LOKE-878601 format. One record per residue (C-alpha): z, y, x. Coordinates in steps of 0.1 Angstrom, whole numbers. Layout:
! residues N
Z; Y; X
...
This chain:
! residues 463
-1; 1; -3
-10; 32; 14
19; 59; 23
16; 93; 12
15; 102; 48
-13; 77; 47
-28; 98; 16
-25; 132; 24
-18; 138; 65
-6; 174; 54
27; 162; 27
61; 158; 38
70; 121; 20
108; 133; 15
94; 165; -4
61; 149; -22
95; 125; -29
120; 155; -44
128; 157; -79
154; 179; -81
135; 212; -102
126; 198; -134
114; 163; -122
92; 179; -96
100; 188; -62
121; 224; -58
92; 239; -33
78; 240; -68
102; 267; -76
106; 287; -51
64; 289; -57
68; 297; -92
87; 319; -85
76; 334; -58
47; 336; -82
64; 357; -110
76; 386; -91
44; 390; -69
26; 392; -102
49; 410; -116
43; 437; -90
11; 437; -89
1; 438; -132
32; 467; -126
11; 487; -101
-27; 479; -117
-10; 488; -147
-6; 528; -135
-30; 533; -107
-63; 545; -134
-40; 569; -154
-24; 578; -121
-54; 586; -97
-71; 603; -128
-42; 622; -134
-27; 635; -108
-40; 620; -75
-73; 627; -78
-66; 669; -90
-68; 692; -70
-37; 702; -59
-31; 666; -46
-67; 654; -40
-67; 672; -9
-36; 655; 6
-49; 619; 9
-58; 607; 42
-98; 598; 42
-108; 609; 10
-135; 634; 19
-157; 614; 41
-152; 578; 12
-155; 604; -17
-190; 617; 4
-199; 581; 7
-201; 574; -26
-213; 602; -43
-245; 600; -15
-250; 570; -38
-236; 573; -68
-241; 615; -75
-210; 639; -78
-185; 619; -94
-158; 633; -117
-119; 627; -113
-125; 600; -134
-158; 588; -117
-141; 583; -86
-106; 568; -104
-122; 540; -113
-154; 535; -87
-120; 530; -67
-102; 508; -93
-133; 483; -96
-137; 483; -52
-99; 474; -56
-99; 446; -86
-132; 437; -72
-121; 426; -34
-87; 414; -47
-107; 383; -59
-133; 383; -22
-103; 384; 5
-88; 350; -3
-122; 330; 3
-107; 353; 40
-77; 342; 37
-86; 307; 32
-102; 306; 59
-77; 319; 88
-53; 295; 72
-74; 264; 73
-83; 275; 108
-58; 295; 126
-25; 300; 113
-20; 272; 85
-2; 279; 51
27; 293; 54
26; 318; 82
-4; 335; 64
13; 338; 29
42; 354; 45
16; 383; 65
3; 385; 29
36; 393; 8
45; 413; 36
10; 433; 34
20; 434; -1
52; 452; 2
41; 475; 29
8; 484; 6
33; 489; -29
60; 509; -6
28; 531; 7
18; 539; -31
44; 561; -34
28; 588; -12
-6; 608; -15
-9; 610; 18
-11; 569; 24
-34; 562; -14
-63; 545; 6
-39; 525; 29
-20; 509; 2
-50; 498; -10
-65; 488; 20
-26; 463; 25
-30; 452; -7
-59; 444; -7
-60; 427; 24
-25; 406; 14
-38; 397; -20
-60; 379; 2
-38; 360; 25
-13; 355; -6
-37; 347; -37
-54; 310; -25
-28; 296; 2
4; 295; -22
-14; 281; -49
-28; 254; -24
5; 243; -17
13; 234; -54
-10; 205; -46
2; 194; -13
37; 190; -27
23; 159; -44
7; 120; -33
-25; 126; -35
-25; 99; -64
5; 114; -83
-21; 138; -109
5; 138; -144
27; 157; -121
6; 181; -104
-11; 189; -134
21; 197; -152
28; 217; -121
2; 243; -120
10; 249; -153
45; 257; -146
29; 278; -119
5; 290; -142
33; 304; -169
50; 320; -141
16; 337; -133
16; 352; -171
54; 360; -176
46; 384; -142
17; 397; -160
34; 406; -193
70; 422; -179
51; 444; -146
29; 469; -171
65; 474; -191
85; 477; -166
70; 493; -141
46; 516; -171
79; 526; -185
101; 537; -156
72; 557; -143
72; 574; -177
100; 581; -177
106; 589; -140
75; 595; -124
48; 581; -106
61; 572; -74
89; 554; -87
71; 529; -112
50; 523; -75
83; 519; -58
95; 492; -81
65; 472; -76
71; 470; -41
108; 461; -41
97; 433; -68
73; 423; -41
98; 422; -14
121; 395; -40
83; 373; -37
87; 377; 1
128; 370; 0
120; 346; -24
87; 323; -2
111; 330; 29
142; 307; 16
124; 281; 2
106; 275; 36
123; 239; 48
109; 227; 10
72; 235; 12
53; 210; 38
44; 218; 74
3; 230; 66
-11; 235; 100
-42; 245; 104
-70; 221; 114
-106; 216; 133
-126; 202; 109
-158; 181; 126
-190; 199; 106
-213; 169; 126
-199; 142; 103
-198; 162; 71
-227; 146; 54
-254; 172; 46
-265; 183; 6
-290; 160; -13
-317; 179; -32
-303; 168; -62
-265; 181; -45
-286; 220; -35
-301; 216; -72
-263; 214; -91
-253; 242; -69
-281; 266; -81
-272; 261; -113
-238; 269; -112
-241; 300; -90
-266; 305; -124
-231; 299; -146
-214; 324; -127
-240; 350; -127
-239; 346; -168
-198; 350; -167
-204; 384; -142
-214; 401; -185
-181; 394; -198
-161; 400; -165
-174; 437; -163
-165; 440; -204
-129; 427; -199
-119; 440; -167
-128; 476; -188
-105; 477; -213
-75; 480; -177
-99; 511; -163
-115; 533; -190
-91; 518; -221
-59; 529; -198
-74; 560; -198
-87; 559; -238
-58; 551; -242
-39; 576; -229
-62; 603; -238
-67; 591; -274
-42; 565; -292
-12; 578; -314
17; 569; -289
44; 582; -305
66; 558; -325
99; 565; -346
121; 549; -314
101; 573; -284
69; 572; -268
44; 544; -259
35; 540; -221
-3; 536; -222
4; 514; -192
23; 487; -220
-15; 482; -231
-19; 460; -202
8; 435; -216
-6; 425; -240
-40; 406; -227
-18; 385; -208
8; 377; -239
-20; 363; -259
-35; 348; -240
-2; 327; -231
2; 324; -267
-33; 314; -277
-33; 286; -253
-13; 261; -271
-33; 259; -305
-73; 259; -284
-54; 233; -267
-49; 214; -300
-84; 224; -315
-102; 214; -286
-86; 183; -287
-89; 175; -321
-123; 186; -316
-128; 157; -287
-110; 131; -308
-138; 138; -332
-167; 143; -303
-174; 176; -313
-160; 194; -293
-179; 223; -274
-198; 223; -246
-181; 244; -208
-210; 263; -214
-208; 269; -254
-169; 281; -248
-184; 304; -224
-210; 320; -245
-181; 318; -273
-155; 340; -249
-188; 364; -238
-185; 374; -279
-150; 373; -282
-153; 402; -253
-180; 419; -271
-158; 421; -305
-133; 437; -288
-155; 462; -273
-166; 469; -303
-137; 471; -318
-126; 499; -292
-161; 520; -302
-146; 521; -333
-119; 537; -321
-132; 564; -307
-156; 568; -338
-121; 569; -361
-105; 594; -331
-135; 613; -324
-118; 646; -305
-78; 634; -315
-64; 604; -316
-62; 577; -337
-35; 543; -352
-27; 523; -313
-29; 495; -336
-68; 494; -333
-70; 495; -294
-38; 469; -302
-59; 445; -319
-85; 444; -291
-63; 440; -267
-54; 405; -280
-88; 400; -291
-103; 400; -253
-67; 382; -239
-86; 355; -262
-118; 363; -247
-108; 349; -211
-94; 319; -220
-122; 313; -237
-147; 321; -209
-123; 319; -176
-110; 283; -180
-142; 262; -191
-159; 280; -163
-141; 266; -135
-131; 232; -154
-175; 236; -155
-174; 239; -112
-142; 216; -108
-161; 184; -127
-200; 195; -113
-195; 208; -78
-208; 181; -56
-177; 169; -34
-188; 179; -1
-191; 216; -13
-162; 210; -45
-134; 231; -25
-162; 259; -14
-178; 262; -48
-145; 265; -70
-137; 295; -41
-169; 315; -50
-163; 306; -84
-138; 341; -83
-171; 354; -65
-182; 364; -93
-152; 381; -106
-155; 398; -75
-194; 414; -83
-181; 420; -120
-154; 444; -114
-178; 461; -87
-205; 472; -111
-173; 474; -136
-157; 502; -118
-194; 524; -116
-201; 516; -155
-167; 535; -158
-180; 565; -140
-206; 570; -176
-176; 575; -193
-173; 613; -189
-215; 612; -198
-208; 598; -237
-194; 594; -264
-161; 573; -264
-180; 551; -295
-210; 546; -273
-192; 540; -244
-176; 508; -261
-203; 499; -276
-220; 501; -238
-193; 473; -232
-200; 453; -265
-236; 453; -253
-234; 440; -217
-212; 412; -227
-237; 402; -254
-259; 398; -225
-234; 370; -214
-239; 355; -246
-274; 354; -250
-280; 337; -218
-260; 309; -233
-280; 304; -262
-311; 305; -238
-299; 282; -211
-270; 271; -224
-276; 234; -239
-303; 231; -201
-278; 237; -180
-254; 215; -198
-277; 183; -199
-290; 193; -161
-249; 192; -151
-240; 163; -170
-218; 144; -138
-205; 149; -109
-235; 161; -93
-261; 170; -118
-274; 138; -126
């Protein structure tokens, strides 16, 4: 019988046999709490940053104090033309949120080839902590974004990969439950971050909100360091590329088909992330946020998406399982298309809100409903995208293709930032209808090519 060490050379038999945390290794608790604190800080900061840039940092009296901003703005305007504070904020947010999904590819390479996962994650956590604190000063804003991007790249993928190394390769059931626990930690942080940081920013100022995100990131760092002895010691490895079998012609065709699927998901990605970019600005200006208990901070809406995603998962899994028992479950491509339609409806709801508000305000319940819908849309299109990638990608490049799946988020965010620069040139209703149309383009591509793609991607190698 093969031992754990035989199956997974990086795994520690003592660690993998541990069941002291809800039937799982204690290391899972440290990884989950690290990720909860990290997501708490990340989503707290993200909920503030667009409003902060547009309303304060990029306004006269502040914009002159940001180191390197004049050169950065000149480079952008050489390509895009003159940018207002809102337009500059939109494109900057697009670059930031896009690069956060690109750098994990580099972070994974560093961990695999140079430093190992533990040291890479610690470096990432320290970089992110420094970035959050640097955000509390106007002068170091661009440096703060750079530190956060690099830190997230070192931490994001590697901390997830460590979960798998807590279990023997044949313990599929516990590993799946472990990722469910880990995902719940992510969602808890995503819900609480905007609520806490947004509330503190409204009560005490932007920099208190950003500073709080820095403290939370330090808690994530301390939590991870405290759990070091409960995690496998993953050393950097040098793979023998010469020994790797080249892809066959059929496998290359599968890779190209999966790239096409990634291209389709870019459209709904643009619409989805626009809610956290221009959506924040529109809500702050045009939603009636007054209540008998006080003024609702606009960043709190960022929590609605994450909360609706959590609530809808169980019913959707039940519905999909029920349909599967009847042989009627939709394909992954169909689910991606449904997600695109729901995202378009969410953007359409924002368009209705914009038309009702005009130059004034409208009920906050309408954008609230739109954020609920966009959370449901994400559950419909993103997990099925990953599932399709995992199932269909050829074994020799499966992990690489899973990493590349996130590049669709990178591309979508970059384009989203540019689309956001059009906001002030259009009416709010027209702007959100544009975003609805972008997402519907993804749905149309699924309608036109989904059945063909599903048929050709059937089986592990597109047979």
